[in-house]
Backbone bond lengths (Angstrom), bond angles and torsions (degrees), N, CA, C in turn:
res aa  C-N    CA-C-N  psi(-1)  N-CA   C-N-CA  omega(-1)  CA-C   N-CA-C  phi
1 X - - - 1.453 - - 1.544 108.36 -
2 X 1.341 117.95 133.68 1.435 120.53 -178.18 1.525 111.92 -62.56
3 X 1.348 117.95 147.25 1.443 121.20 176.49 1.550 108.68 -66.98
4 X 1.361 113.57 141.35 1.466 118.17 -178.94 1.538 107.12 -118.40
5 X 1.312 115.28 124.86 1.453 121.59 177.33 1.543 107.81 -119.31
6 X 1.336 114.82 116.69 1.453 119.94 -177.05 1.522 111.39 -58.44
7 X 1.337 116.22 128.37 1.450 122.46 179.90 1.538 114.73 85.64
8 X 1.358 115.41 -0.12 1.473 119.57 -177.64 1.522 110.17 -73.98
9 X 1.353 114.55 146.45 1.469 120.84 173.00 1.558 109.89 -122.83
10 X 1.324 115.39 17.55 1.472 121.13 -173.86 1.513 112.65 -59.77
11 X 1.331 117.29 -32.11 1.471 120.78 -176.32 1.504 113.51 -97.92
12 X 1.340 116.79 6.84 1.477 120.27 -175.12 1.515 111.24 -110.90
13 X 1.343 117.65 145.49 1.462 119.26 173.24 1.520 110.06 -67.12
14 X 1.336 115.58 151.10 1.475 121.31 -175.91 1.532 111.52 -56.53
15 X 1.306 115.60 -41.78 1.480 119.77 -177.89 1.519 112.31 -62.07
16 X 1.339 116.48 -37.98 1.461 119.25 -179.99 1.521 110.66 -66.43
17 X 1.332 117.09 -43.47 1.455 120.43 -178.72 1.542 109.94 -62.53
18 X 1.305 118.02 -42.67 1.452 121.80 -179.88 1.525 111.26 -65.63
19 X 1.310 116.79 -42.04 1.478 120.51 179.20 1.508 112.29 -61.99
20 X 1.340 114.67 -44.16 1.491 119.76 -176.62 1.545 110.80 -68.58
21 X 1.345 116.74 -39.06 1.459 119.38 177.26 1.517 111.22 -63.24
22 X 1.350 116.16 -39.69 1.460 121.40 179.59 1.517 111.59 -63.49
23 X 1.342 117.39 -33.48 1.465 121.23 -179.68 1.529 112.43 -66.42
24 X 1.329 117.21 -20.39 1.463 119.89 178.14 1.522 112.93 -77.57
25 X 1.342 115.15 -10.25 1.471 120.50 -179.53 1.504 112.58 91.38
26 X 1.317 115.89 114.95 1.471 120.21 179.72 1.553 107.93 -138.69
27 X 1.312 116.37 133.82 1.451 118.30 177.92 1.518 111.48 61.48
28 X 1.333 116.56 -124.09 1.463 121.15 -178.50 1.542 110.85 -92.86
29 X 1.338 116.96 6.14 1.474 119.12 178.76 1.522 109.33 -88.88
30 X 1.343 118.22 127.78 1.458 121.13 -178.38 1.526 111.19 -76.51
31 X 1.321 114.82 161.69 1.495 120.61 172.49 1.550 107.34 -63.60
32 X 1.317 115.48 135.33 1.450 119.80 -177.16 1.547 108.80 -138.20
33 X 1.356 117.03 138.46 1.459 117.54 178.40 1.537 110.88 -126.10
34 X 1.319 116.07 157.65 1.446 124.68 170.44 1.501 107.68 -129.51
35 X 1.356 118.34 155.08 1.407 121.81 -176.84 1.513 111.27 -159.85
36 X 1.338 117.44 144.41 1.445 120.84 174.32 1.521 111.52 -101.67
37 X 1.327 115.96 12.27 1.485 121.45 174.96 1.533 109.36 -73.09
38 X 1.331 114.68 145.22 1.483 119.16 171.68 1.525 108.29 -67.50
39 X 1.313 117.05 170.42 1.467 120.75 179.56 1.512 109.67 -60.78
40 X 1.354 116.84 -47.88 1.474 120.51 178.07 1.513 112.12 -55.91
41 X 1.315 115.71 -47.77 1.478 119.95 -179.61 1.531 111.48 -62.34
42 X 1.304 115.81 -45.30 1.475 121.14 -179.87 1.513 110.81 -56.80
43 X 1.335 117.16 -45.87 1.473 120.27 -177.82 1.512 112.75 -71.20
44 X 1.339 116.82 -33.41 1.449 118.96 178.06 1.551 112.41 -74.43
45 X 1.308 116.28 -32.48 1.495 119.42 173.19 1.509 108.95 -62.89
46 X 1.344 117.85 -40.68 1.466 120.61 175.15 1.525 112.24 -62.27
47 X 1.334 116.63 -42.07 1.450 120.15 178.13 1.524 112.61 -63.10
48 X 1.338 116.58 -28.09 1.455 121.02 178.81 1.514 111.51 -77.67
49 X 1.348 117.10 -3.27 1.476 121.23 177.03 1.505 115.03 102.47
50 X 1.330 118.01 7.62 1.446 121.02 -176.30 1.547 112.30 -107.56
51 X 1.302 115.54 148.03 1.476 121.75 168.70 1.525 109.90 -103.66
52 X 1.291 117.63 137.44 1.465 122.21 175.69 1.525 108.35 -79.65
53 X 1.348 116.01 130.18 1.463 120.89 -176.10 1.520 113.33 -106.57
54 X 1.322 117.52 -33.74 1.467 117.28 -178.67 1.506 112.86 168.51
55 X 1.305 113.86 157.50 1.480 121.31 174.86 1.531 108.51 -77.08
56 X 1.293 117.33 126.59 1.474 121.55 -175.79 1.553 107.78 -125.08
57 X 1.330 115.50 149.05 1.452 119.67 -179.90 1.481 111.22 -149.56
58 X 1.311 114.69 157.06 1.477 122.34 173.03 1.497 108.81 -137.04
59 X 1.324 116.11 148.80 1.457 120.97 -175.27 1.527 110.09 -138.30
60 X 1.330 115.75 145.87 1.469 120.48 172.67 1.533 108.58 -145.80
61 X 1.337 115.80 120.79 1.459 121.38 172.72 1.524 107.44 -97.08
62 X 1.302 116.63 122.95 1.466 121.65 -164.32 1.526 109.33 -128.35
63 X 1.301 114.76 134.10 1.471 120.16 172.42 1.501 109.29 -95.12
64 X 1.328 117.25 123.60 1.448 124.06 -178.06 1.506 108.67 -85.70
65 X 1.316 117.38 124.15 1.456 122.11 -177.13 1.535 115.16 -74.32
66 X 1.314 115.33 175.61 1.477 121.39 -178.47 1.512 110.63 -74.90
67 X 1.305 118.40 136.87 1.424 123.12 178.14 1.545 109.73 -126.09
68 X 1.317 116.00 117.03 1.479 119.63 175.74 1.508 108.94 -81.52
69 X 1.332 116.47 143.75 1.439 120.91 -179.62 1.543 112.17 -146.94
70 X 1.307 115.80 150.83 1.457 120.82 175.89 1.524 109.60 -86.24
71 X 1.300 116.85 128.68 1.458 123.15 -174.37 1.514 111.60 -60.81
72 X 1.329 118.28 -36.78 1.453 123.52 -170.90 1.524 114.59 -103.74
73 X 1.348 117.45 11.55 1.483 121.00 -176.50 1.506 110.08 -125.55
74 X 1.330 115.13 131.53 1.491 120.70 173.02 1.522 107.14 -78.89
75 X 1.344 116.69 127.74 1.457 120.18 -175.64 1.531 110.31 -163.78
76 X 1.337 115.23 154.59 1.441 118.01 174.41 1.533 109.14 -75.17
77 X 1.353 115.61 149.94 1.450 121.83 178.79 1.550 107.13 -108.91
78 X 1.322 117.37 89.85 1.475 121.02 -169.10 1.508 113.66 -63.33
79 X 1.330 119.03 -32.95 1.474 119.67 179.62 1.526 109.05 -62.73
80 X 1.332 117.19 -45.14 1.443 120.59 -179.64 1.518 112.01 -70.57
81 X 1.343 117.30 -40.07 1.470 119.61 176.72 1.518 110.21 -57.62
82 X 1.333 116.95 -47.25 1.463 120.36 -177.79 1.534 111.71 -63.52
83 X 1.340 116.71 -39.72 1.460 119.76 -178.84 1.549 110.49 -65.75
84 X 1.332 117.23 -44.75 1.446 119.44 -178.05 1.520 113.24 -66.32
85 X 1.351 116.27 -36.45 1.430 120.25 178.90 1.546 110.63 -72.05
86 X 1.307 115.38 -46.88 1.498 119.84 -177.13 1.518 112.12 -61.77
87 X 1.354 117.02 -40.63 1.444 119.72 -178.63 1.532 111.07 -63.19
88 X 1.340 117.20 -42.23 1.464 120.01 176.17 1.540 111.75 -64.76
89 X 1.312 116.38 -42.19 1.451 120.45 -178.01 1.516 112.18 -66.05
90 X 1.315 117.78 -36.80 1.466 120.63 176.22 1.534 110.97 -63.42
91 X 1.326 116.22 -41.79 1.461 120.63 177.29 1.516 111.28 -63.53
92 X 1.361 116.15 -41.10 1.468 120.28 178.75 1.515 111.28 -63.05
93 X 1.346 117.55 -44.18 1.445 122.09 -177.71 1.507 111.62 -61.81
94 X 1.338 116.27 -41.87 1.485 120.74 178.65 1.535 111.86 -66.00
95 X 1.322 116.80 -36.40 1.454 120.88 175.12 1.509 110.51 -63.98
96 X 1.335 116.66 -41.88 1.480 121.73 178.58 1.544 110.25 -63.05
97 X 1.303 116.18 -38.98 1.486 120.06 178.39 1.517 110.78 -62.24
98 X 1.339 116.49 -40.98 1.473 119.55 177.80 1.531 110.46 -63.72
99 X 1.347 115.29 -42.61 1.463 118.83 179.08 1.523 110.82 -63.99
100 X 1.319 116.92 -36.71 1.459 122.01 179.04 1.523 110.16 -61.78
101 X 1.322 117.73 -42.04 1.482 122.38 -179.98 1.533 110.93 -61.98
102 X 1.337 116.71 -29.92 1.460 120.11 177.88 1.505 112.20 -82.43
103 X 1.352 117.84 -5.83 1.443 121.76 -177.91 1.504 112.60 77.27
104 X 1.328 116.35 28.47 1.483 120.72 -176.25 1.517 111.98 -79.16
105 X 1.342 113.55 155.20 1.480 120.59 170.42 1.514 111.11 -90.25
106 X 1.349 117.07 -19.28 1.450 118.77 -179.09 1.503 112.38 -174.73
107 X 1.336 114.86 179.80 1.448 122.79 177.99 1.516 109.06 -129.33
108 X 1.321 116.46 127.96 1.477 121.24 -175.66 1.530 108.55 -114.87
109 X 1.337 115.98 153.78 1.462 121.42 177.33 1.517 112.94 67.45
110 X 1.325 115.85 37.13 1.500 121.23 -177.12 1.508 109.37 -66.98
111 X 1.311 116.21 131.86 1.464 123.97 173.44 1.504 110.35 -116.60
112 X 1.316 118.18 132.63 1.460 122.79 173.07 1.528 108.31 -100.30
113 X 1.323 115.90 114.21 1.454 121.59 -173.87 1.521 108.53 -110.76
114 X 1.337 114.94 135.99 1.474 120.89 -178.77 1.521 110.03 -113.16
115 X 1.347 114.78 140.15 1.474 120.74 173.12 1.525 107.96 -134.88
116 X 1.303 116.37 144.42 1.450 121.49 177.25 1.523 108.67 -117.09
117 X 1.333 117.68 130.37 1.465 121.83 -172.59 1.542 109.61 -104.92
118 X 1.334 113.35 146.25 1.450 119.97 177.13 1.523 112.03 -87.79
119 X 1.333 116.97 -0.53 1.475 120.46 -174.40 1.544 110.60 -66.52
120 X 1.342 117.47 -27.25 1.428 120.59 -177.79 1.529 109.15 -163.38
121 X 1.287 118.92 145.42 1.460 121.55 178.45 1.529 109.50 -67.20
122 X 1.334 116.28 135.65 1.444 121.29 178.74 1.496 115.84 79.80
123 X 1.357 118.64 17.93 1.441 122.15 177.74 1.521 109.28 -103.91
124 X 1.321 115.88 124.43 1.463 122.89 -177.61 1.526 109.63 -127.35
125 X 1.340 116.36 151.20 1.470 119.54 171.43 1.524 108.88 -122.99
126 X 1.313 114.62 133.70 1.453 120.75 171.36 1.529 109.18 -114.88
127 X 1.316 116.42 135.88 1.441 122.50 176.79 1.531 109.31 -121.78
128 X 1.322 116.14 140.63 1.454 122.29 171.84 1.493 108.46 -115.31
129 X 1.334 118.87 124.33 1.444 123.26 -172.83 1.545 108.92 -133.55
130 X 1.323 117.03 135.84 1.462 121.05 178.45 1.517 110.86 -167.60
131 X 1.338 115.54 -179.49 1.446 121.24 179.39 1.516 110.36 -108.00
132 X 1.341 116.35 122.20 1.475 121.92 178.45 1.525 109.25 -75.85
133 X 1.355 115.67 136.29 1.447 120.59 -178.26 1.525 109.79 -135.86
134 X 1.353 115.19 157.89 1.465 121.08 -179.70 1.517 108.92 -137.56
135 X 1.331 116.63 134.17 1.468 120.78 178.12 1.504 110.34 -75.55
136 X 1.330 115.86 137.46 1.455 120.16 -175.25 1.536 113.59 -74.91
137 X 1.348 116.92 -22.51 1.485 118.44 -175.60 1.518 112.75 -118.97
138 X 1.330 118.09 -30.90 1.456 121.78 -174.93 1.521 111.00 -105.92
139 X 1.314 117.40 53.24 1.464 120.79 -177.68 1.518 112.19 -55.83
140 X 1.302 116.44 125.86 1.474 122.32 175.96 1.510 113.76 86.82
141 X 1.340 118.92 -18.57 1.469 119.70 -174.40 1.559 112.09 -75.13
142 X 1.338 117.38 -14.28 1.440 119.52 179.23 1.530 112.64 -95.58
143 X 1.308 117.41 -2.37 1.472 119.43 -179.60 1.523 111.29 -75.02
144 X 1.329 116.72 163.71 1.452 121.06 -177.09 1.537 110.24 -80.50
145 X 1.350 114.04 176.16 1.464 119.25 -179.41 1.514 113.91 -56.87
146 X 1.348 116.54 -36.35 1.458 120.46 -176.95 1.533 112.72 -95.50
147 X 1.315 116.46 16.01 1.480 120.41 173.72 1.517 113.89 86.96
148 X 1.310 118.62 5.53 1.491 120.84 177.79 1.530 110.10 -74.81
149 X 1.322 117.19 149.76 1.444 119.42 165.06 1.538 109.09 -63.21
150 X 1.334 118.25 141.39 1.476 118.57 176.85 1.512 108.11 -66.40
151 X 1.347 114.96 157.98 1.464 122.10 176.42 1.519 107.26 -129.38
152 X 1.321 115.42 143.48 1.468 120.66 -177.55 1.517 109.78 -155.68
153 X 1.319 115.90 142.61 1.474 120.04 173.97 1.527 110.79 -97.54
154 X 1.296 117.14 10.80 1.472 120.31 178.93 1.527 109.74 -68.93
155 X 1.349 114.93 149.83 1.465 119.88 174.82 1.511 109.80 -73.97
156 X 1.320 117.64 170.49 1.451 121.19 175.11 1.509 111.80 -59.90
157 X 1.353 117.50 -38.93 1.440 120.95 178.62 1.525 111.35 -62.57
158 X 1.347 116.35 -44.51 1.467 119.88 -177.97 1.549 111.28 -69.00
159 X 1.346 116.50 -36.30 1.461 118.62 175.30 1.513 111.71 -60.88
160 X 1.307 116.63 -44.36 1.447 123.31 178.81 1.525 110.40 -56.87
161 X 1.346 116.42 -48.64 1.491 119.68 -178.66 1.522 110.59 -67.44
162 X 1.323 117.73 -38.31 1.465 121.79 -178.23 1.551 110.54 -62.50
163 X 1.340 116.27 -49.38 1.447 121.02 -178.36 1.546 110.45 -66.44
164 X 1.340 116.53 -40.43 1.461 120.94 178.20 1.516 111.16 -59.98
165 X 1.319 117.36 -32.35 1.471 120.96 -177.83 1.516 112.72 -85.20
166 X 1.320 117.38 -3.05 1.450 120.60 176.81 1.522 115.67 95.55
167 X 1.355 116.52 22.08 1.440 120.52 177.48 1.538 109.98 -117.69
168 X 1.313 116.21 165.15 1.449 120.50 174.53 1.521 110.65 -136.29
169 X 1.314 117.98 146.42 1.486 119.83 173.55 1.512 109.65 -73.67
170 X 1.344 115.18 144.94 1.456 121.31 -179.88 1.508 110.87 -109.72
171 X 1.314 117.54 -55.60 1.477 119.72 -179.01 1.527 108.95 -162.94
172 X 1.310 113.22 159.63 1.454 120.51 170.02 1.500 107.74 -81.15
173 X 1.324 118.31 103.20 1.473 121.76 -177.02 1.489 112.10 -87.72
174 X 1.330 116.06 138.69 1.470 120.04 -173.03 1.539 110.32 -132.75
175 X 1.319 114.43 149.73 1.448 121.14 171.62 1.504 108.97 -146.04
176 X 1.356 116.85 134.91 1.434 121.47 -176.78 1.524 111.13 -127.17
177 X 1.333 115.67 151.10 1.451 120.62 173.61 1.515 109.48 -155.10
178 X 1.350 116.04 118.71 1.463 121.69 174.72 1.502 106.32 -100.69
179 X 1.311 116.37 128.15 1.485 122.27 -169.44 1.516 110.86 -133.00
180 X 1.304 116.19 136.90 1.446 123.30 173.86 1.504 108.69 -96.37
181 X 1.324 116.10 123.99 1.457 122.54 178.41 1.532 109.13 -94.69
182 X 1.313 116.52 123.53 1.450 121.66 -175.21 1.538 112.53 -55.85
183 X 1.331 116.10 138.15 1.452 120.50 173.74 1.525 109.77 -74.19
184 X 1.297 116.82 144.00 1.449 121.01 177.87 1.517 110.26 -73.93
185 X 1.321 116.92 140.58 1.456 120.76 174.39 1.528 109.02 -70.42
186 X 1.303 114.57 168.35 1.509 118.44 178.26 1.515 111.38 -58.59
187 X 1.315 117.72 -44.14 1.470 122.16 -178.40 1.538 111.18 -67.89
188 X 1.337 117.42 -37.73 1.438 119.93 177.96 1.534 111.03 -65.41
189 X 1.322 116.29 -42.68 1.470 120.09 178.84 1.526 110.13 -66.86
190 X 1.346 117.48 -37.78 1.472 121.28 179.87 1.499 111.88 -63.52
191 X 1.334 116.47 -41.25 1.477 120.37 -176.07 1.544 114.31 -63.90
192 X 1.359 116.06 -23.74 1.454 116.37 -176.85 1.522 112.61 -102.09
193 X 1.301 118.40 5.58 1.478 121.64 178.96 1.519 109.17 -64.05
194 X 1.304 116.89 124.97 1.472 122.41 176.15 1.522 113.37 76.64
195 X 1.350 119.81 8.57 1.458 120.93 -176.75 1.524 111.07 -113.87
196 X 1.334 115.10 149.95 1.436 120.25 165.21 1.532 109.71 -89.23
197 X 1.321 117.51 114.15 1.432 120.16 179.63 1.537 109.39 -162.83
198 X 1.313 114.43 152.98 1.446 119.91 176.35 1.526 111.80 -69.68
199 X 1.330 114.48 138.92 1.483 120.21 176.17 1.517 106.38 -91.07
200 X 1.321 117.81 84.77 1.452 124.06 -170.72 1.536 112.51 -60.16
201 X 1.302 116.43 -36.78 1.476 117.64 -179.77 1.528 111.45 -60.54
202 X 1.346 116.82 -41.72 1.443 122.09 179.66 1.536 110.03 -71.71
203 X 1.333 117.15 -45.72 1.465 120.32 -179.49 1.525 111.04 -57.98
204 X 1.307 116.88 -50.21 1.447 120.97 -176.52 1.526 111.95 -64.09
205 X 1.320 117.61 -39.11 1.461 119.82 -179.39 1.527 112.11 -68.38
206 X 1.345 117.07 -46.49 1.468 119.99 -178.95 1.541 110.75 -68.01
207 X 1.332 116.64 -35.88 1.434 120.94 176.12 1.534 110.57 -60.51
208 X 1.322 116.31 -48.40 1.456 122.12 -179.43 1.512 111.77 -61.54
209 X 1.359 117.24 -41.80 1.462 121.09 -178.59 1.515 111.25 -67.42
210 X 1.348 118.29 -43.37 1.465 119.63 175.86 1.510 112.22 -60.19
211 X 1.333 116.01 -41.95 1.454 120.51 -179.19 1.511 111.95 -61.96
212 X 1.345 117.50 -40.53 1.444 120.22 177.10 1.523 112.66 -63.35
213 X 1.339 116.03 -40.69 1.479 119.71 179.12 1.528 110.38 -64.36
214 X 1.334 117.17 -44.71 1.461 121.22 -179.49 1.531 110.89 -65.67
215 X 1.319 115.99 -41.55 1.481 120.35 178.33 1.521 110.96 -59.02
216 X 1.332 117.16 -42.02 1.465 120.70 -178.78 1.518 112.54 -70.27
217 X 1.345 115.39 -36.39 1.466 118.79 175.63 1.509 111.36 -63.01
218 X 1.336 116.73 -43.53 1.456 121.62 -179.61 1.536 111.40 -65.80
219 X 1.352 116.02 -40.32 1.484 120.17 178.98 1.529 110.32 -63.12
220 X 1.313 117.56 -39.46 1.483 120.51 179.44 1.486 110.60 -67.03
221 X 1.336 118.71 -39.43 1.472 123.01 178.38 1.530 109.25 -64.91
222 X 1.302 118.91 -44.93 1.467 121.35 179.77 1.518 111.50 -62.51
223 X 1.333 117.06 -39.66 1.445 121.10 178.73 1.533 112.65 -62.30
224 X 1.326 116.28 -29.72 1.456 121.36 -178.83 1.520 112.16 -81.71
225 X 1.339 117.87 -4.63 1.469 122.28 -179.66 1.518 113.88 89.17
226 X 1.315 117.89 14.85 1.465 121.24 -179.93 1.518 111.07 -76.73
227 X 1.364 115.71 160.93 1.464 120.73 175.08 1.532 111.16 -104.56
228 X 1.346 116.31 -5.94 1.447 119.31 -179.96 1.526 110.94 178.58
229 X 1.333 115.93 178.03 1.448 122.61 -179.81 1.518 108.30 -127.80
230 X 1.320 118.45 130.30 1.465 121.84 176.48 1.540 107.96 -112.73
231 X 1.349 113.06 154.73 1.456 119.21 179.39 1.523 114.06 66.48
232 X 1.350 116.06 24.45 1.482 118.83 -177.80 1.508 111.01 -66.28
233 X 1.310 115.86 143.80 1.458 121.28 176.54 1.529 108.59 -149.53
234 X 1.331 115.83 157.27 1.445 121.56 177.30 1.536 107.01 -120.01
235 X 1.329 116.23 121.72 1.452 122.11 -179.61 1.510 109.67 -105.87
236 X 1.313 116.01 143.88 1.454 122.96 -176.52 1.515 109.17 -116.96
237 X 1.366 116.56 127.88 1.466 120.60 -178.24 1.500 109.08 -140.43
238 X 1.332 115.52 158.42 1.452 122.35 -179.38 1.504 112.90 -111.12
239 X 1.327 117.43 -38.39 1.467 124.67 176.57 1.528 112.75 62.67
240 X 1.329 119.25 14.49 1.440 122.57 176.68 1.508 115.40 78.61
241 X 1.359 117.58 22.08 1.448 121.29 -179.77 1.505 113.25 -83.26
242 X 1.313 117.82 -3.74 1.470 121.10 -177.15 1.535 108.86 115.60
243 X 1.333 115.97 162.69 1.442 123.22 -172.09 1.537 112.30 -62.92
244 X 1.324 118.61 -27.68 1.452 121.08 -172.93 1.516 113.69 -105.47
245 X 1.339 118.10 9.16 1.484 120.66 175.05 1.525 107.21 -117.90
246 X 1.325 115.31 127.60 1.466 120.34 -172.72 1.519 109.59 -143.43
247 X 1.354 114.75 146.47 1.456 120.12 175.12 1.517 111.20 -108.12
248 X 1.342 115.29 135.65 1.456 120.72 168.50 1.524 107.13 -110.74
249 X 1.325 116.48 127.80 1.446 123.74 -177.36 1.527 109.89 -121.65
250 X 1.334 117.47 114.14 1.463 122.08 179.68 1.522 109.12 -101.62
251 X 1.343 115.65 133.12 1.480 119.72 -175.84 1.511 108.44 -150.24
252 X 1.329 115.33 144.85 1.457 121.63 177.54 1.528 109.63 -172.82
253 X 1.303 116.83 170.24 1.470 121.32 -177.38 1.542 109.50 -93.91
254 X 1.324 116.24 117.28 1.448 121.56 175.82 1.530 108.35 -75.34
255 X 1.348 117.05 139.73 1.444 120.95 -175.77 1.529 110.61 -130.91
256 X 1.324 116.49 157.02 1.464 122.93 176.38 1.525 108.00 -141.88
257 X 1.315 116.63 166.78 1.455 119.54 176.43 1.529 109.94 -68.93
258 X 1.317 116.11 144.29 1.425 122.44 178.93 1.516 109.60 -87.62
259 X 1.333 118.05 109.73 1.461 120.09 -174.09 1.481 110.49 75.69
260 X 1.354 117.30 -124.41 1.467 120.90 178.04 1.538 108.90 -110.62
261 X 1.311 114.67 175.52 1.462 120.65 -174.58 1.529 112.36 -64.22
262 X 1.339 117.61 -20.73 1.482 119.84 -178.02 1.522 111.79 -67.78
263 X 1.347 116.73 -18.49 1.444 121.15 -179.13 1.536 111.93 -81.57
264 X 1.316 116.87 -12.45 1.460 120.75 -178.78 1.508 109.59 -71.65
265 X 1.327 117.77 122.16 1.447 122.80 -174.39 1.519 109.58 -95.63
266 X 1.371 118.06 152.64 1.458 120.26 177.49 1.531 109.40 -65.91
267 X 1.345 115.45 160.06 1.436 121.34 -173.63 1.530 111.75 -60.29
268 X 1.322 117.93 -38.33 1.472 118.96 -177.20 1.535 112.91 -64.46
269 X 1.331 117.47 -16.43 1.457 120.63 -179.81 1.523 111.94 -75.25
270 X 1.330 118.02 -14.02 1.457 121.27 -178.12 1.526 112.65 -125.24
271 X 1.316 116.17 15.26 1.462 120.60 -178.37 1.532 111.93 -68.26
272 X 1.339 115.04 -35.48 1.477 118.59 -174.23 1.518 110.13 -87.99
273 X 1.301 115.66 111.38 1.474 121.22 -178.65 1.505 109.76 -93.58
274 X 1.336 115.85 131.62 1.474 120.06 -179.62 1.515 109.47 -81.33
275 X 1.317 116.90 135.34 1.446 121.88 170.17 1.534 108.71 -125.55
276 X 1.302 115.85 160.97 1.444 121.03 -174.75 1.536 112.81 -119.98
277 X 1.346 115.59 15.55 1.448 119.41 -176.31 1.510 111.12 -65.27
278 X 1.329 117.61 -28.32 1.450 119.18 -175.38 1.504 115.02 -90.08
279 X 1.360 116.66 0.20 1.469 119.68 178.61 1.517 110.81 -67.46
280 X 1.278 117.85 127.82 1.464 120.94 -177.19 1.515 109.95 -74.73
């Protein structure tokens, strides 16, 4: 994981740092915000006690190194696993630095965007994009243990419900695993021709790969001091490595109690969700 220094602009282009500082208001320039939240999300984030500060992003273009693999053995491909995780984490750290420059407590609605470039084989770009927000009354209390702004892929509606119930988002926790699934031998393939039967080699390999991704996501959440992960999902990608090499990526928002346990509200206190569709 990249080192994080609060207030650092070392990983940001000069233009981005200047633009973000200007958005905070300097001299005769007013405070100005941008956001990719929908109108409903924007208003619910405000109702949860937060002000939107600006659209923040981080990017990393990454060259994936060579990975040797055995054709007939199911196994993790650690070079590829490390590359896919590191590229996403670099993008996340740069997004956090942009949020820090705006004085944010966190980033909501984070999206991880992937692009593949034709400039060179094995070159990928990951982008992390979200809206930086700051609580109007609890300044700093939503930040992580190491001073980072929190990150979350929750919608504005989900953030509103989470905070109302007495929880806070901690971080977008991730786990990755790139796995090579063994090719069937000629005899193995011949034995299953025309039969209904489980392909155990494939089942066992994909099961193991998913489990490694989930285990790493949970370990990252625990390290951040979370009590659980909400909105967890496992995404499956190939990235052009061939039919038998696949990545499983587990991601979700790690959460903790807001303050002490006495702030946790009963479920019926957050059942009624506010919408703004009827506002004239």
